[in-house]
C-alpha positions as CSV (number, residue, x, y, z in Angstrom):
1,X,-4.3,-37.5,-6.1
2,X,-2.0,-34.7,-7.0
3,X,0.6,-35.2,-9.6
4,X,4.1,-33.8,-9.3
5,X,5.6,-32.3,-12.2
6,X,9.2,-33.3,-13.2
7,X,10.3,-29.8,-12.7
8,X,8.8,-29.6,-9.1
9,X,10.6,-32.9,-8.1
10,X,13.8,-32.0,-9.5
11,X,13.5,-28.4,-7.9
12,X,12.9,-29.8,-4.5
13,X,15.6,-32.2,-4.8
14,X,18.2,-29.7,-5.9
15,X,17.1,-27.4,-3.1
16,X,17.8,-30.3,-0.8
17,X,21.1,-30.9,-2.3
18,X,22.2,-27.4,-2.1
19,X,21.5,-27.3,1.6
20,X,23.5,-30.3,2.0
21,X,26.5,-28.9,0.1
22,X,26.2,-25.4,2.0
23,X,27.2,-27.2,5.3
24,X,26.0,-30.1,7.5
25,X,24.2,-29.0,10.6
26,X,26.1,-27.8,13.7
27,X,26.0,-26.3,17.0
28,X,26.8,-23.3,19.1
29,X,28.1,-19.8,18.5
30,X,30.5,-17.5,19.8
31,X,33.1,-14.8,18.7
32,X,36.1,-14.8,16.4
33,X,39.5,-14.6,18.4
34,X,43.1,-14.5,18.1
35,X,43.6,-17.8,19.9
36,X,47.2,-19.2,20.2
37,X,46.2,-21.9,22.5
38,X,47.0,-25.5,22.0
39,X,44.7,-28.5,21.1
40,X,45.3,-32.2,21.1
41,X,45.8,-33.8,17.7
42,X,45.3,-37.4,16.5
43,X,48.2,-39.5,15.7
44,X,47.6,-39.9,11.9
45,X,49.4,-39.3,8.7
46,X,50.7,-35.7,8.9
47,X,49.3,-35.2,12.4
48,X,51.7,-35.5,15.2
49,X,49.4,-37.0,18.0
50,X,50.4,-34.0,20.2
51,X,49.3,-30.7,21.2
52,X,49.7,-27.9,18.5
53,X,48.8,-24.2,18.4
54,X,45.3,-23.4,17.2
55,X,46.9,-20.3,15.6
56,X,50.6,-20.0,15.8
57,X,51.8,-16.4,16.5
58,X,52.9,-14.6,13.3
59,X,51.7,-17.1,10.7
60,X,48.6,-17.2,8.7
61,X,46.2,-19.9,9.5
62,X,43.5,-22.0,7.8
63,X,41.1,-23.6,10.3
64,X,38.9,-26.3,8.9
65,X,35.9,-27.5,11.1
66,X,34.8,-30.7,9.7
67,X,33.0,-34.1,10.6
68,X,33.8,-37.6,9.4
69,X,30.2,-38.0,8.7
70,X,29.7,-34.9,6.7
71,X,29.3,-35.4,3.0
72,X,30.7,-32.3,1.7
73,X,33.8,-32.4,4.1
74,X,34.9,-35.7,2.0
75,X,35.7,-33.9,-1.2
76,X,36.9,-30.8,0.8
77,X,40.0,-32.8,1.9
78,X,41.6,-32.8,-1.7
79,X,41.1,-29.0,-1.9
80,X,42.7,-28.6,1.4
81,X,45.6,-30.8,0.5
82,X,46.2,-28.7,-2.8
83,X,46.3,-25.6,-0.7
84,X,48.6,-27.0,1.8
85,X,50.9,-28.0,-0.9
86,X,50.9,-24.4,-2.3
87,X,51.7,-22.5,0.8
88,X,54.6,-23.7,3.1
89,X,54.2,-20.9,5.4
90,X,50.4,-21.7,6.1
91,X,49.3,-23.1,9.3
92,X,46.5,-25.7,8.2
93,X,44.6,-27.3,11.1
94,X,41.6,-29.4,10.9
95,X,39.1,-29.7,13.9
96,X,36.4,-32.3,14.5
97,X,33.9,-32.2,17.4
98,X,34.0,-36.0,17.5
99,X,35.2,-38.1,20.3
100,X,36.4,-41.3,18.4
101,X,40.2,-41.0,17.6
102,X,40.2,-44.2,15.7
103,X,37.3,-43.1,13.4
104,X,39.0,-39.8,12.8
105,X,42.3,-41.5,12.0
106,X,40.7,-43.9,9.8
107,X,39.0,-40.8,7.9
108,X,42.3,-39.1,7.7
109,X,43.9,-42.2,6.2
110,X,41.2,-42.9,3.8
111,X,41.0,-39.0,2.5
112,X,44.8,-38.6,2.7
113,X,44.9,-35.9,5.2
114,X,48.6,-34.6,5.6
115,X,48.3,-31.9,8.1
116,X,47.4,-32.0,11.8
117,X,43.8,-33.0,12.8
118,X,42.5,-32.2,16.2
119,X,39.7,-33.5,18.3
120,X,37.4,-30.7,20.3
121,X,34.5,-32.8,21.6
122,X,33.7,-30.0,24.0
123,X,33.3,-27.6,20.9
124,X,35.4,-25.1,22.8
125,X,37.1,-24.0,19.4
126,X,34.0,-23.9,17.7
127,X,32.3,-21.7,20.3
128,X,35.4,-19.5,20.3
129,X,35.2,-18.8,16.6
130,X,31.5,-18.6,16.2
131,X,31.4,-21.7,14.0
132,X,27.8,-23.0,13.9
133,X,27.8,-25.6,10.9
134,X,30.3,-27.8,9.4
135,X,32.2,-27.7,7.1
136,X,33.3,-24.2,7.9
137,X,36.6,-22.7,6.8
138,X,38.4,-19.7,8.4
139,X,41.4,-17.8,7.1
140,X,43.3,-15.9,9.8
141,X,46.1,-13.3,9.1
142,X,49.3,-13.5,10.8
143,X,48.0,-11.0,13.4
144,X,45.0,-13.3,14.1
145,X,42.4,-11.2,12.3
146,X,39.7,-13.2,10.6
147,X,40.0,-12.5,6.8
148,X,37.5,-15.0,5.3
149,X,34.9,-17.5,6.4
150,X,33.1,-19.9,4.2
151,X,30.4,-22.6,5.2
152,X,30.2,-25.5,3.0
153,X,32.4,-26.9,0.2
154,X,34.9,-24.4,-1.3
155,X,37.0,-24.7,-4.5
156,X,40.7,-25.0,-4.0
157,X,41.5,-21.9,-5.9
158,X,39.1,-19.8,-3.9
159,X,40.6,-21.0,-0.6
160,X,44.1,-20.4,-2.2
161,X,43.0,-16.8,-3.1
162,X,41.8,-16.2,0.4
163,X,44.8,-17.6,2.2
164,X,47.1,-15.4,-0.2
165,X,45.2,-12.3,0.7
166,X,45.6,-13.2,4.4
167,X,49.4,-13.7,4.0
168,X,49.7,-10.2,2.1
169,X,47.6,-8.6,4.9
170,X,50.4,-9.7,7.2
């Protein structure tokens, strides 16, 4: 019987953890766009429960593609809240491909979401922006140009730096 060294076992475990933190598995592809269409939101804290623009004209936007079941998405909520508090002129929108409004509202309450959260079970927005895995963050300049994309957990200071860059690109 082959014996595994502690280093080999820890290395394999570390590689698995790195894969999990890099992003949960997702679906589909597409192209980036300057989408100003609307999407329905869930009625939850900070979320109006009505349609909002995916990317309002003339404003920088941070799109957060997430899942309530996704491990890295949970700590990401605190990072997004920090960024949202720093930029009053930023349009932050979280988008999930799930269908269960109740589960999303419960997640939003538990992880203290304070900005709009939208359901997109047909994955149209994910296709439009070429999102294949979650969590994925997209920063869009006010003209709709994608200035940054990140798959996996991102630090609040990194997100804030990229949002600032997009706002300055104006």
